[in-house]
FIDRENSE-264042 format. One record per residue (C-alpha): residue in three letters; y, z, x. Coordinates in steps of 0.5 Angstrom, whole numbers, plus 500, padded with zeros to 3 digits. Layout:
AlaYZX ...
END
This chain:
Met560222073 Lys564216072 Lys572217071 Leu578214073 Leu574213080 Phe570207076 Leu576203074 Met579203081 Leu572200084 Thr570203091 Val577206092 Phe575213091 Met569213095 Leu568218101 Ile573217107 Asn568213112 Thr566208106 Ser573207104 Cys577206110 Lys572202114 Glu567198110 Asp568190111 Phe573191116 Leu570194123 Asp564192126 Val559198125 Ala552198122 Asn553204118 Pro560205116 Ser558212113 Ser555214119 Val561213124 Asp566219125 Glu573218123 Asp576220129 Phe573214133 Val576209128 Phe583212129 Gly581214136 Asp587209139 Ala592204136 Ser587198136 Glu582201132 Ala587203127 Arg590196127 Lys583193125 Val583197118 Leu590195117 Ala588188118 Gly583189112 Leu589191108 Tyr592185109 Asp586181108 Ile585184101 Trp593183099 His592176101 Asp587175095 Leu590181091 Asp597179089 Lys595171088 Arg591173082 Leu597175077 Phe602171081 Tyr598165079 Asp597167072 Ile604169070 Ser609170075 Ser609163078 Val609159071 Gly613164066 Ser620163067 Asp626159065 Ser625155071 Glu618155072 Asn612153067 His605151067 Pro602144067 Glu596144062 Phe596145054 Tyr598152052 Ala591152048 Ser587150054 Gln588156058 Gly587164056 Arg592166062 His598162058 Ile597168053 Pro600173057 Glu605168061 Gly608167054 Leu609174052 Phe603175048 Ala603170042 Ser596173040 Glu591178043 Tyr588177050 Asp582179053 Ile583186056 Asn577185060 Asp580178064 Gly578179071 Asn585177074 His589183071 Arg583188072 Asp581186079 Thr589187081 Trp589194078 Asn582195082 Glu584192088 Ala591195088 Tyr589202088 Leu584200093 Ile589199098 Ile593205096 Asn588210098 Arg586206104 Ser593207106 Asn593214104 Ile587215109 Ile590211115 Met597215114 Glu593222114 Ser589220120 Ile595218124 Ala599224122 Glu594228126 Lys595224132 Glu599228138 Glu602221140 Tyr605220133 Gln607227132 Ser611227139 Ala614220137 Val617223131 Ala619229134 Ser623225139 Gly625220134 Lys623214138 Ala618209135 Asn611208138 Asp605204136 Tyr602210132 Thr609211128 His609203127 Ile602203124 Tyr604209119 Gly610205117 Glu605199115 Ala601203111 Met606206108 Cys609199106 His602197104 Arg602203099 Ala609202096 Thr608195095 Asn602196091 Tyr606201087 Lys611196086 Met607191084 Leu603195079 Ile609197075 Arg612190075 Tyr605188071 Phe603195068 Gly609199067 Asp607207068 Val601208072 Pro597213075 Tyr600215082 Phe597219088 Asp600219095 Tyr594223098 Pro587221100 Ile582221094 Arg575223097 Asn571225091 Thr571224083 Ala574231082 Gln581229085 Thr581224079 Asp579229073 Thr587230071 Leu590223074 Gly593220068 Tyr600216068 Thr606218072 Met612215070 Arg615210074 Asp622213075 Asn618219079 Ile614213083 Tyr620209085 Asp623216087 Arg617218091 Glu616212095 Ile623211097 Ala623218100 Ala617217103 Leu619210106 Lys626213108 Thr622218113 Ala617212116 Val621206116 Pro626208122 Leu620209126 Met618202125 Tyr619196130 Arg624191127 Leu622184127 Gly621181134 Glu620188137 Asn614189140 Asn611182138 Val611184131 Thr612178127 Ala613176119 Glu606176118 Thr606184118 Phe610189115 Ser616191120 Gly622196120 Thr626190117 Tyr621189111 Gly621197110 Asp628197109 Gln628191104 Leu622195101 Ile627201100 Ala632196097 Arg627192093 Leu624199089 Ala631201088 Phe633195085 Asp627195081 Ala629202079 Ala636200077 Gly634194072 Phe632193065 Gln624194064 Leu620195058 Arg618202056 Arg613206052 Ser616209046 Asp611215046 Phe612217053 Asp617223055 Tyr621220060 Ser626226061 Pro630228064 Val632220065 Thr636217060 Phe637210058 Glu641205055 Gln638200050 Lys638193049 Gly636191042 Ile631194037 Glu624198038 Gly618193038 Trp611193040 Gly612201041 Ala616200046 Lys624199048 Tyr628195053 Val632199057 Arg635201064 Arg637208066 Thr644210065 Asp645212072 Tyr643205074 Lys649204079 Glu646210083 Tyr640206085 Tyr644199086 Lys648203091 Thr641205094 Ala639198094 Lys646195097 Asp646200103 Tyr639198105 Tyr640191104 Leu646192108 Lys641195113 Val637189113 Val642184114 Asn646188119 Asn639189123 Pro634184122 Gly631184128 Ser629176129 Ala630174122 Arg636170120 Leu638166114 Ile637158117 Glu644155116 Ser644149120 Asp638144121 Glu637142129 Arg632137127 Gly637131129 Thr640125125 Gly638124118 Phe635131117 Asn641136115 Asn638140110 Pro637147112 Phe634149106 Gln629145107 Arg628147114 Asn625154112 Phe619151108 Gln618146114 Tyr617151119 Ile611154114 Leu608147113 Asp608146121 Leu604152121 Glu610156124 Val613163122 Ser620161119 Pro625165122 Glu628166115 Ser622170113 Ile622178112 Phe614177110 Glu609172110 Cys602172108 Gly598169114 Tyr593164113 Thr588160117 Arg585154116 Thr578154113 Gln581160109 Asn582160102 Ser589159100 Asp593157094 Trp599154098 Pro600148097 Tyr594147093 Ser597151087 Phe604151088 Gly606145092 Arg606137091 Pro600135087 Ser595130090 Gly590126086 Gly586126093 Gly578128092 Gly576135094 Ser575133101 Asn576128106 Ala583125103 Phe590125105 Pro592130102 Cys586133099 Lys586135091 Asn593139090 Tyr592141083 Gly599144082 Gln599150077 Gly606152079 Arg611147075 Ile619146075 Asn622146068 Ser625139066 Ser631142063 Phe632146069 Tyr632141074 Phe636136071 Gly641140067 Asp642146072 Phe643143079 Asp649140081 Ser648133083 Ser651135090 Asp646141091 Met641139097 Arg636144094 Arg635140088 Asp630135090 Val627140095 Thr625144089 Ala622139085 Cys618133086 Ile618127081 Thr612123084 Ala606125086 Asn601123092 Ser595119090 Gly591122096 Ala591115098 Ala598113101 Thr601111095 Glu606115090 Lys605116083 Leu610117078 Ile610124075 Asn607124068 Phe610129063 Ser603129059 Pro600136060 Gly594136065 Ser594137072 Arg595133079 Glu600127077 Lys600130070 Gly603136067 Gly611135069 Leu615136075 Ala612140081 Asn614144086 Asn616140092 Lys618146097 Phe610145100 Asp607138101 Glu601137105 Ser604130106 Arg610133110 Met605137115 Ala606135122 Asn598136122 Pro595135115 Tyr588138114 Thr584133111 Val577136111 Lys577140105 Gln582142099 Arg585149099 Gln585150106 Ser591148109 Gly593154113 Val600154110 Asn603161109 Trp605164103 Gln613166104 Gln614173100 Val620175102 Arg626171105 Met633172108 Ala636168102 Asn633173097 Val635179101 Met642176101 Leu643175094 Asn640181091 Leu645185096 Ala650181093 Tyr648183086 Ala647190088 Ala654190091 Ala657187084 Glu654192080 Thr657197084 Gly664194084 Asp664192091 Glu666184089 Ala668183096 Thr661184099 Ala658181093 Lys662174094 Thr661174102 Tyr653174101 Phe653169095 Lys657164099 Lys653165105 Val647163101 Arg650157097 Ser654154103 Arg648151106 Ala646148100 Phe652143100 Ser655139105 Ala662140109 Ala666136104 Asn664140098 Gln665147101 Ala672148098 Thr670146091 Lys663147090 Val662154094 Asn669157096 Ala673156089 Tyr666156085 Val665163088 Asp672166088 Gly673164081 Met668169078 Ser669177077 Gly666182073 Asn660180069 Ala661173070 Leu660174078 Leu653178076 Arg651172072 Gly653167077 Ile649171082 Glu643171077 Gln644163077 Glu644162084 Leu638166085 Lys634162080 Leu637155084 Glu635158090 Leu628161088 Ala625156083 Gly618155084 Glu617161088 Gly615166083 Ile620171083 Thr625169077 Arg621172072 Phe621179074 Asp629178075 Met630175068 Val627182066 Leu631186071 Phe637183069 Gly636184062 Thr637177060 Met630175059 Pro631174051 Glu637170052 Arg635166057 Ile628164053 Gln632162047 Asn637158051 Met632154055 Arg628153048 Asp634151045 Thr636146051 Met629143051 Lys629142044 Ala636138044 Met634134050 Ile628132046 Asp632130040 Gly637126044 Met631122047 Glu628121041 Ala634119037 Asn638115043 Gly633114049 Tyr636119053 Tyr640126053 Ser646128057 Phe647135060 Pro653138061 Asn653137068 Gly653129067 Val646128069 Asp642124064 Ile634124063 Ser632118059 Ser625116055 Tyr624111060 Val626109068 Tyr625103072 Thr620103077 Lys617098082 Glu612098088 Val615097094 Asn613096102 Ile618101105 Lys617098111 Asp620091108 Val626096106 Asp627099112 Gly622100118 Ser626106121 Leu626110114 Asn623117114 Tyr624118107 Leu619124106 Thr622128111 Thr629127111 Gln635128107 Thr638122103 Pro645121105 Glu650124100 Gly654119096 Leu649113097 Ser652108092 Glu647105087 Ser648098089 Asp646100096 Pro639097097 Leu636104100 Tyr638107093 Pro632106089 Val627109095 Leu632114097 Val634117090 Pro631122088 Gly630124095 Trp624128099 Arg619124096 Gly614119099 Thr607119102 Ser608119110 Asp612117115 Leu606115120 Trp602112115 Ser600106120 Asp594108123 Ile592111116 Ala594107110 Asp593100108 Thr599096110 Lys601095103 Gln605102103 Gly605103096 His612107095 Ile616107088 Ala623104088 Ile626108082 Arg632106078 Gly635110072 Met633117074 Tyr639121073 Lys643115069 Tyr641112063 Ile640104063 Asp640101057 Pro634096057 Ala638091053 Ser644091058 Ala646087063 Glu644092068 Gly637093065 Leu636086064 Ala637085071 Leu633090074 Leu627087069 Ala628080072 Asp628083079 Gly621086078 Tyr622093075 Ser618095070 Leu620100064 Thr616106065 Asp614112061 Trp618118063 Gly622123058 Ile618119052 Asn612124054 Leu616130053 Val618127046 Asn611126045 Asn609133047 Arg614136044 Gln610143042 Gln608144049 Tyr615144052 Thr619147046 Asp615152042 Asp609153046 Leu614156052 Phe614163051 Lys610162045 Gly610170044 Tyr618170043 Pro619165038 Asp626163035 Gly630168032 Ser627174037 Phe633174041 Ala638174035 Ala634180032 Gly634184039 Val626184039 Pro624186046 Pro620182051 Arg613184051 Tyr611182058 Ile607188060 Met600187061 Pro594191058 Leu589196061 Ser582193062 Gly577196058 Asp574199064 Ala580203065 Leu581205058 Arg573207057 Thr572211064 Ser579215064 Lys576219058 Gly583219054 Leu587220060 Leu590213060 Thr591210053 Gln593202051 Gly601201050 Tyr605195048 Gly602193042 His596191046 Pro589192043 Ser584198045 Ala578195043 Glu574190047 
END
């Protein structure tokens, strides 16, 4: 009889099929004895490898649809009406297909991993080698594998809660349908508590990063401590909760009014969870194994950007020392980095340099121009103002909705042109890893948790540590020390929140931070107000000035240049623009904005034209009728469409951003409806154990 079993795909199959199918080289998995599969650690690792393989595919689904494009610093490139995925990303302005494959498969595959993790843990726990290690309190391969499986389970529950709210929970193997007959919702608070408690017993017996050949491409004790902290951090934050659930004995403080049959609340004892988060984030930074925050750039003269150094490790197909966990990919394996979340390329699907990069994850223009300090070395590493043609020439980004060079500013943290050995055979197979957790995020979360518990000294220490590497030595006193020391109380919390946004833009983390901090409604409204003011300013005056002193203009001045004619020694794709470069310097138009170009080694690949773009007026309005404007036109520059395409696509960049949370929602206290619906399969096969919530339709 079909029950909850069906909605979770093969997760509730018999043990031998559930834990070995597709992962072990056996002719008939169902006939193989379980003791053989876990006869030694190497066999158990094969099953773990299968879990990582599922995870690499699984978490990309809703990350692509929602997380990477649905914040006040990140958006999508296409017209709103062109893709159904824009509906959940924008907080459900209309009904959504509840049988859409990505959220249905996310649910199914998460439970597949959860059940296989439970099977692994149960089997490992019976091993004498495991029991002896636990008794002695010393890690061995079996305790580490047990901990990895535990991390898989907890990571997937964390993801399910983020997307679906309260979900079914089990921490034991499911081997038959009878075990699912009464498996309904478990309130998320109990899931957080039970997974935190389970991890606290398993993580101390895991190897830290760098021990016993453990790298950031698998879960480690370092990751496990981070996961405990992250679960507590999530548990402490604001979330949308159904009004028809009994969450007792937990009590809440509420923001705004009830809506969608739900309330936007956080636990009244939230500080206890922030204390746990603080304690375990401190365990990470005090005992990180081989992980570290990259605070200096050893690459030599001209580079000098430790923030970018982190991403260059990944582009060089090396595990970054800043990583706590990276999803590991190999070339010829389907990957979205940097195809979907990197610098766009107009190259063909194969045999191009680089091949097509679509650019799903985009950077909000008002964020790029208005939020960054002009001295912040993260700005141009985060967003690119030019795309690669795929044939050794730059193309100015176009704000008209679309893909590749269209669709607005794109993520510049990952650019295949910047790889030491680019893969030109086929698109989407670069071999670039997905860095999911890095030390800078850990430190800023630690700072936030410390500030919430009143430990402002610790909060400021780690706030400064991350911010410091974004500014030169000359700016440390004012841009880092005085900036951070001038904050306290709520201002300090908001300052750390902003720093997380600046540090992590384009990495798909900001959206849920907005939810947790309780500021999602306010930040949506502020973003839309800023976008409207920016577009109004350009329409009326040809430009808009942000409070930070930066202008965005309707048009910029561009001309194509041969970079070798400007300076044959330039490596401007891979080096940092010198600070304080004068606008009168001949290098200024090709080095500002920085971290762009096509390749520094094109002599054997490209034609000799070297089609790079010199740009003036990117951050300061230049009136075409002024002496400066006329001189640029006389020098061969052309007035080129820039912000005017924001003006021409006003709807796309204002009311269509978070269309399900229109103007007035914040003032009225309406809660943000970010929770995904359950699929028709889940509703139909649960026999009433699961019901649709959050205002989503139950009918298919």
